[in-house]
N, C-alpha and C positions, 0 to 999 in steps of 0.2 A: 619051667616052659622053654618049648624051644622057639626059633625063630626060623626057618626056613628059608635063604639067599637063594635068589637063581640067578646066574650066571652066565653071560653068553660063554658060546662055544669058543674055544680058545683063546678065552680070555682068564688069568689068574684069578685065583679067588681072592686074591687080597690085595687086586690093585685097584684106583677109582676109574671110575667112567669120568671122560672126556671127551668134549665136542669136536668136532672138525675143525680142522683150521681153517676150509676157506668158510665155515660159517660166520658172518659179522657179527661181533657183539653188542651194535646197538643198531634197530631197525631205523631206517628214516621213517620221517614222518610225511604223509601227503595228503593234501588235499580233498577229502572228497569228490569226485567230480558230479555236477549238478544237468540233468540234461532239459535242455530245454524242451519247454511246451508246444508241441508243435503248431505251426502257425495256424490262425482258424480262418475261416474263408471270408472273405468280407462281404456284408448284404449291401445292395445297389442302392441308391436312394429310394423312399418310400416317397409316394406323391401321396397329398393329404386327403383327407377322407371328403370334405367339404369340397364342392365347387370352386370357390372362391379361386380366385388368381393368387399366385404366390407373389408376397410382396417382395418389388424390387428394389434394389439398393439404388439410394439418392448419388446422384453425382456428386464428387464436393463442390465443383462453383455453384451448383445448386444449391446447395447449404447456405456457401458462402454468402449469397446472394442474398439469400432468405433472410440471415440473420442480421444483412446491410440492412433491409427493408424494415425490419424490428425495429433496429434503432434508430433509423431516419423516422420512423410514425410515434417512437415514445420522443424524441425530442420535437418534434413536431404538439403532441398534444402538453407538454409540457410549456412548450412559447403560446398554444393557445391561451393555455388555464393563466400563464400570465398576463397576457394583453389582456383578459377577459378580467380578471383584478386589477391592474391598471385602470381599463374602464370605468370598474365598480369603485373606485377611490377617488372621492370628492375633490374637484379642483380646490384652489384659493377662492374661483368668483363663488362656488357653490356655497366653501362653510362662510365667507362672509354673508353671502344670503340666507344660511341657517340662522347667522346670530342674529342678522337683521329680526328675521321671521321668527326668533324665540326670544329677541326681544323689543316684537309688537305692543305697542302700549293695550290695555284694556281699561275703558272708562267701567267704573264701577258704579260710581252715585253721580246723577243727572243732575241738572242746574234747570235755575228756572227759565223758560223761553221770554224771549226780549225781543223787542222789535221798534226800531226809531224810521224818522222818516229825517232827507236829509244826510248832510253829512257829521253835525253837528253833536252826536253823539257815537259816532263810528268807533273813535278810537277803543270806549268803553267796551263797545261788541268784540273788539277785536282782542282785546284784553282778556275778556271771560272767553273768548275763544281757546287761546292758550299759545296757537303758531301762527306763522307767518302767514297773513290773510289775501286775496289775492284781489284784485282794487282795479277800477280805471281811473283816468283822469283825463279827463275833455270836457271839456265848456259846454260845447252846443250837445252833450249826452249826460244830461244830469241823473244824480242819483235817485230814485224815486222812495224806495224804501231798504232795510238790511233787515233780516231775520238770524237771531240766533236760536237752535234749540236743538235737544236731541231726540235721536231714532234710535228705537230695541235695535242689537244687532252682536249677533252670536252671544246670546248671554251675558250682555251689557250694553252698551250703547253707543252709538258715534255722536258728534258734536259735528252740527251743521252751520255754516254759515252762509247764506244767502243775501246777494247786493244784486237786486233787480236796477238796471236805467232803461231811462224811454228816450225810442226816436221820436221821431218828430211825427210822425204819423200815430203814434202812439204802441205801437208792436216794443215789446221787452225784450232786453239784450240779461241774460242772466250769469252773471261769477260767482262759483260756487267755492268751497273750502270745506274738507272734509276731513275730520282726524277719528281715528286712524288708517293708515291709507289702505290700510285691506278692504275700509269699507267701499272703494270704488264700484265696489259690485253693487251698490244698492243705486247706482247711475244706471244698472241692466236694463236695454230696452230692445224687446223681442222687432222692432221696427227700426232698428237703426241696421246702416250696412257700411260695414269698412271701408274706407276711400283711403287710397295711397299715391292717389294721383301725384300731392302735392302734399311738402316737409311742411311744417309748422314749427312757429316756438314762441312759450304763454310764459312770460316772465323769465325768459331766461331759461326756461327748461322744453325740453323734446315734447312734441304733443302729437297725438292719433285721432287722425277725425273719423269722424261717423255723423252720419246724416240719414235721416227719411223726407219723408216727401214734404213735411212742411218745416223740418228742423237744424239745424247745424250744431252737431255736439264734440268737442274740443278737448280732451282730456292727459294732462301734464299730471307727473307724480315727481314728488319731492322727497325730501328724507324724511319730512316730520306728518305732512298732509299728504294730501292730493287736492287737485284744482281741475274746474271743468268750466269751461265758456261755451252756452247754450244760447244760439243766437238762429231768430227766423229766417225760412231759406231764400225770403223776398231780402234780406239784408245779407246775404251769405258774400256780395263782392264787397262789402264794404268791411268785413270780417278782416283782412289781412292787414289793413288800415290802422283798425282798432288794437290788433294784437300788439302792434308797438307802443300801443301807451299802454303797457298791462303793466304794475307792478307788483310785488311783494309787499307789504307793509308789515313791518314788525309790531307785535304787541305790548303796549307800553302797558307800568306798572299803572295800574289803574288808582 
């Protein structure tokens, strides 16, 4: 098989082909140049479709003032809550009153009623009453009778000792001792009117005055019993002098 070789004109057939002397041996690398995309036309701002006005940006000082008032309102709310909680807490006097109310005695078993005339057996009735008894000591106002009895009260009983003293004209001055102290409500009467024109003391206890058209009622409360003085309106002027002769008689052992 014959291979035909073609040679350029004027080139010896046995010579090798050579590149020109000006031809570079290595081709320098070039980064391809990328053309930037043409700038697009910017659209003008579009108006909202609705008729509502566009929201406006709030000024910085308005935001600061708003935050300040929000913090101030929160502080005021906390202060008000603290004040209400402080007012709701009972003070020492309220706690003592609550303890006193909780420890208020309840008489469950009644005693047999008793009545005496004069002062001979008054000590026995006072002992059966069980607490200090309000009494009056004056020669010209003798004790007519004393009565000890129980009255139904709040599911139990209220114990009452009543002393009746007689004026010279036959009218009666009544002194009553009642226990427990809550049983003072048994003396309530729609005919009474509160009178605060003068201050009164009954056996060393502050008393409040109520009066009707026919009678004056002074009520004083002790730690163990409540006391009442009932005086006819006709002798109301003598009441202040008579109160100076009142005292609490301690019960003695029968």
